[in-house]
C-alpha positions in Angstrom: -22.7 -97.1 -44.8 -19.5 -98.3 -46.7 -18.6 -100.8 -48.7 -15.8 -101.3 -46.4 -18.1 -101.9 -43.4 -20.8 -104.0 -45.4 -18.1 -106.4 -46.7 -18.4 -108.3 -50.1 -22.2 -108.4 -50.3 -24.4 -105.4 -50.9 -28.1 -105.0 -51.2 -27.3 -104.2 -54.5 -24.9 -107.1 -55.7 -26.8 -110.0 -54.5 -29.7 -111.8 -56.0 -33.3 -111.3 -54.7 -35.9 -113.7 -54.6 -39.5 -114.6 -54.2 -40.7 -117.6 -51.8 -44.8 -118.0 -52.5 -46.7 -120.5 -50.1 -50.0 -119.4 -52.0 -51.9 -118.6 -49.4 -55.6 -119.0 -49.2 -56.9 -116.0 -47.1 -59.8 -116.5 -44.8 -62.8 -116.3 -47.2 -60.8 -117.0 -49.6 -60.5 -120.1 -52.6 -57.4 -121.9 -53.8 -58.6 -120.7 -57.4 -58.4 -117.1 -56.1 -55.1 -117.9 -54.3 -53.3 -118.9 -57.5 -54.6 -116.0 -59.4 -52.6 -113.8 -56.9 -49.7 -116.4 -57.1 -49.5 -115.3 -61.1 -49.6 -111.9 -60.9 -47.0 -111.8 -57.9 -44.6 -114.2 -60.1 -45.6 -111.4 -63.6 -44.8 -108.1 -61.1 -41.7 -109.9 -59.4 -40.2 -110.5 -63.0 -41.2 -107.0 -64.0 -39.5 -105.9 -61.0 -36.2 -107.6 -61.5 -36.6 -110.6 -58.9 -34.1 -113.7 -59.8 -36.8 -116.8 -59.2 -40.0 -117.9 -57.7 -40.3 -120.8 -55.7 -43.5 -122.4 -54.6 -43.7 -124.8 -51.4 -45.0 -128.1 -51.0 -47.0 -128.6 -47.9 -50.3 -130.9 -47.5 -53.4 -131.1 -45.4 -53.3 -127.2 -44.7 -56.4 -125.1 -45.6 -54.3 -122.3 -46.0 -51.8 -122.8 -48.6 -52.7 -123.9 -51.7 -49.4 -125.5 -53.4 -49.9 -128.5 -52.5 -49.6 -129.9 -56.3 -46.1 -128.0 -56.7 -45.0 -129.3 -59.7 -48.6 -128.5 -61.5 -48.4 -124.8 -59.9 -44.9 -124.4 -61.2 -46.0 -125.1 -64.4 -48.9 -122.6 -64.7 -46.4 -119.5 -63.0 -43.6 -120.8 -65.8 -46.2 -121.1 -68.6 -47.6 -117.1 -67.7 -44.1 -115.5 -67.0 -41.0 -115.5 -69.4 -37.8 -114.9 -67.9 -37.8 -115.5 -64.0 -36.7 -119.1 -62.8 -39.5 -121.2 -61.3 -39.0 -123.8 -58.7 -39.7 -125.6 -55.8 -38.9 -124.6 -52.5 -39.3 -127.4 -52.2 -40.2 -130.3 -53.0 -40.4 -133.1 -49.6 -38.3 -135.7 -51.5 -39.6 -138.7 -48.8 -42.8 -138.1 -49.9 -42.4 -139.1 -53.5 -41.0 -141.7 -55.8 -37.3 -140.2 -57.0 -38.3 -141.5 -60.7 -41.5 -139.2 -60.2 -39.9 -136.1 -59.7 -37.3 -136.7 -62.3 -40.4 -136.9 -64.8 -41.9 -134.1 -63.3 -39.0 -131.8 -63.3 -37.7 -133.1 -66.6 -41.2 -132.4 -68.1 -41.1 -128.5 -66.6 -37.6 -128.2 -68.0 -38.5 -129.3 -71.9 -41.4 -126.9 -71.6 -40.0 -124.1 -70.4 -36.1 -124.8 -70.6 -33.3 -123.2 -68.7 -35.8 -121.5 -66.2 -36.4 -124.7 -63.7 -35.2 -125.3 -60.1 -35.4 -128.2 -58.0 -35.1 -127.3 -54.4 -35.4 -130.4 -52.1 -36.5 -130.9 -48.4 -36.2 -134.0 -46.5 -39.0 -133.2 -44.0 -42.8 -134.5 -44.9 -44.0 -130.9 -44.7 -47.3 -132.1 -43.1 -48.3 -134.1 -40.0 -47.7 -138.2 -39.9 -51.3 -139.2 -40.7 -51.0 -137.2 -44.0 -47.9 -138.3 -44.6 -48.9 -142.2 -44.6 -51.7 -141.1 -46.9 -49.3 -139.7 -49.3 -46.0 -142.0 -49.3 -48.5 -145.5 -48.9 -45.9 -148.0 -48.9 -43.3 -145.5 -48.7 -42.9 -145.4 -45.3 -39.4 -142.8 -45.2 -38.7 -141.1 -42.3 -36.2 -138.7 -44.1 -32.8 -141.0 -43.0 -32.7 -142.1 -46.2 -32.9 -138.9 -48.2 -29.0 -138.9 -49.2 -29.9 -142.5 -50.9 -32.9 -140.7 -52.4 -31.1 -137.8 -53.8 -28.3 -140.0 -55.1 -31.2 -142.1 -56.7 -32.9 -139.1 -58.8 -29.5 -137.5 -59.5 -28.8 -141.0 -61.3 -32.3 -140.0 -63.7 -30.9 -137.0 -64.4 -27.7 -138.4 -65.6 -26.9 -139.0 -69.5 -24.4 -141.6 -68.8 -24.6 -145.1 -68.0 -26.9 -148.0 -69.2 -30.0 -147.8 -67.3 -33.0 -150.2 -67.1 -34.8 -147.4 -65.6 -34.9 -144.6 -67.2 -36.5 -140.7 -66.7 -38.0 -139.6 -70.0 -38.3 -136.9 -70.0 -35.5 -135.7 -67.5 -32.5 -138.2 -69.0 -29.7 -135.4 -69.2 -31.3 -132.6 -68.2 -29.4 -129.5 -66.7 -31.9 -128.9 -63.9 -30.4 -127.1 -60.9 -30.7 -128.9 -57.6 -30.9 -127.3 -54.3 -30.9 -128.9 -51.1 -33.2 -126.9 -48.3 -32.9 -126.9 -44.5 -33.6 -125.5 -41.1 -30.5 -127.1 -39.5 -27.2 -128.6 -40.0 -28.2 -131.8 -41.8 -28.8 -130.8 -45.4 -26.0 -128.1 -44.9 -23.4 -130.7 -44.3 -24.9 -132.7 -47.3 -25.2 -130.2 -49.7 -21.8 -129.1 -48.9 -20.1 -132.4 -49.4 -21.9 -132.8 -52.8 -21.2 -129.4 -54.1 -24.6 -128.3 -54.4 -26.0 -125.0 -53.9 -28.1 -124.6 -50.5 -31.0 -122.8 -49.4 -31.3 -122.3 -45.6 -35.0 -121.5 -43.9 -34.4 -118.4 -42.1 -37.3 -117.0 -42.6 -38.7 -119.7 -39.5 -35.5 -121.1 -38.3 -33.3 -117.9 -37.4 -31.1 -118.9 -34.5 -29.8 -121.8 -36.6 -29.0 -119.6 -39.7 -25.6 -118.7 -38.9 -24.1 -122.4 -37.6 -25.8 -123.9 -40.8 -24.1 -121.4 -43.4 -20.7 -122.0 -41.4 -21.5 -125.9 -41.7 -22.2 -125.5 -45.3 -19.0 -123.6 -46.5 -16.5 -125.3 -44.3 -17.7 -128.7 -45.9 -18.0 -127.4 -49.3 -16.2 -129.5 -51.8 -16.4 -128.2 -55.5 -17.9 -130.5 -57.7 -19.3 -130.3 -61.6 -22.7 -128.5 -60.2 -20.5 -125.6 -58.1 -16.9 -124.3 -57.9 -17.6 -122.1 -54.7 -20.3 -122.4 -52.5 -23.4 -120.6 -53.2 -26.1 -119.7 -50.2 -29.4 -118.4 -50.3 -31.5 -117.5 -47.4 -34.9 -117.5 -46.8 -36.7 -114.0 -45.1 -39.8 -112.9 -43.8 -39.8 -109.3 -45.4 -42.7 -106.9 -44.7 -42.5 -103.4 -46.0 -45.1 -100.6 -46.1 -44.8 -96.7 -46.3 -44.9 -96.6 -42.7 -43.8 -98.6 -39.9 -47.3 -98.7 -38.2 -48.9 -100.3 -41.5 -46.2 -102.9 -41.9 -46.5 -104.2 -38.2 -50.2 -104.3 -38.8 -49.7 -106.2 -42.0 -47.2 -108.5 -40.3 -50.1 -109.7 -37.8 -51.5 -111.9 -40.3 -48.1 -113.4 -40.2 -47.9 -113.7 -36.5 -51.7 -115.3 -36.3 -50.1 -118.0 -38.6 -47.8 -118.8 -36.6 -49.8 -118.7 -33.6 -52.3 -121.3 -35.0 -49.1 -123.9 -35.8 -48.5 -123.6 -32.1 -51.8 -124.3 -30.9 -52.1 -127.2 -33.7 -55.2 -126.0 -35.7 -53.5 -123.8 -38.7 -56.0 -122.7 -41.1 -56.3 -120.1 -43.6 -54.3 -116.6 -43.2 -56.5 -114.3 -41.4 -56.6 -110.3 -41.4 -54.8 -108.1 -39.4 -55.4 -107.3 -35.9 -54.6 -104.0 -33.8 -53.1 -105.8 -31.0 -51.9 -109.6 -31.0 -51.5 -109.8 -27.1 -55.2 -109.9 -27.0 -54.9 -113.2 -29.1 -51.6 -115.2 -27.6 -50.3 -115.7 -24.3 -47.1 -115.2 -22.9 -45.8 -118.5 -23.5 -46.9 -118.7 -27.2 -45.8 -115.3 -28.1 -42.4 -116.3 -27.0 -42.6 -119.4 -29.0 -43.3 -117.6 -31.8 -40.7 -114.5 -31.3 -38.1 -117.5 -31.5 -39.4 -118.6 -34.7 -39.8 -115.1 -36.3 -37.3 -113.4 -34.6 -35.5 -112.7 -37.7 -38.4 -111.4 -39.5 -38.0 -107.7 -41.1 -40.3 -105.4 -40.8 -41.0 -101.6 -41.1 -40.9 -98.7 -43.5 -38.5 -99.0 -46.2 -36.2 -97.0 -44.2 -35.9 -99.4 -41.6 -35.9 -102.4 -43.7 -33.0 -100.8 -45.6 -30.8 -101.2 -42.8 -31.8 -104.6 -41.5 -31.5 -105.9 -44.6 -27.9 -104.8 -44.4 -27.1 -106.3 -41.3 -28.7 -109.8 -42.4 -26.2 -109.7 -44.9 -23.5 -108.4 -43.3 -23.8 -111.2 -40.7 -25.2 -114.1 -43.2 -22.8 -113.1 -46.3 -25.6 -114.5 -48.2 -25.4 -115.0 -52.1 -29.1 -114.7 -52.7 -32.2 -113.8 -50.4 -35.7 -115.3 -50.6 -38.1 -113.5 -49.2 -41.4 -114.5 -48.0 -44.2 -111.6 -46.9 -47.4 -113.6 -45.7 -49.6 -110.3 -46.3 -53.6 -110.8 -46.3 -53.9 -108.0 -48.6 -53.0 -109.0 -51.8 -52.3 -105.6 -53.1 -50.8 -104.7 -50.2 -48.4 -107.8 -50.7 -47.6 -106.3 -54.0 -46.6 -102.9 -52.7 -44.4 -104.7 -49.9 -42.1 -106.6 -52.6 -42.2 -103.6 -54.9 -40.8 -101.2 -52.5 -38.2 -104.2 -51.5 -37.2 -104.0 -55.0 -36.9 -100.4 -54.7 -34.7 -100.4 -51.9 -32.3 -103.1 -53.0 -31.7 -101.8 -56.5 -30.6 -98.3 -54.9 
């Protein structure tokens, strides 16, 4: 396929990164999950991935990264070059000063390697959100004000009664994350990099990217828009194996649809034995953008994805039960995009 057909974005001239939900597999423990996370991060660094992000979720027995800043520090301490960050911190759950101090601490420990991606959703259910926020009952509507307050703590200028130490004066890239148009528009207006959650909201991807780019205003942070797009990519030596591995991810979403999220389950031979037609349609809508298959199939799907999104960077999620198969999927992907 020619460069003209692909446009300016090609597999070997965009950045590739990793999104890790630190999955706790059925029968496993959080301790095992963290060891797997560190090994994947070390391998991702070796294979040339650009950044490694961890996501904040709470009250979910299958995700170990609830204390996101702590896990970021663990990963950064065990690697040396790859950027490490949050994809993301759910800002309504926290006092902005606390996040400024946490990420100021991380940036002071691992200078030039820390990213702060921010979301405005709770990342959990309402009861858990209440437990997290106590008296701060933010619904996310005040996200722009929270963001402005957070940015002020990093600013080196002006007299302040409350200062983030460490944090003040540090250059920590702030990203806005989204699965709809709200954060896309805000990121554009503020001249911030934007990361879209195409891995679970594929139908909103192109509209959100259009909103971001059309609203973009150059800033001290960026002169041109920079869009990163999340994607589920599961690859193996054969299509059959990749599809089999992907049933763990499908089961994970099935249990979310049913309101009983749990640990990541082993693959199954036939999902039709587990879901009904309504559940299948709902999950297909959320996971419709997932790329699953052999290296040859994945290469073509990735080229189509870049052609459509013109993404500057792709952040890959791969919810795979077997850790060695997960490592192999990311290794194969790194080989595909380097060719």
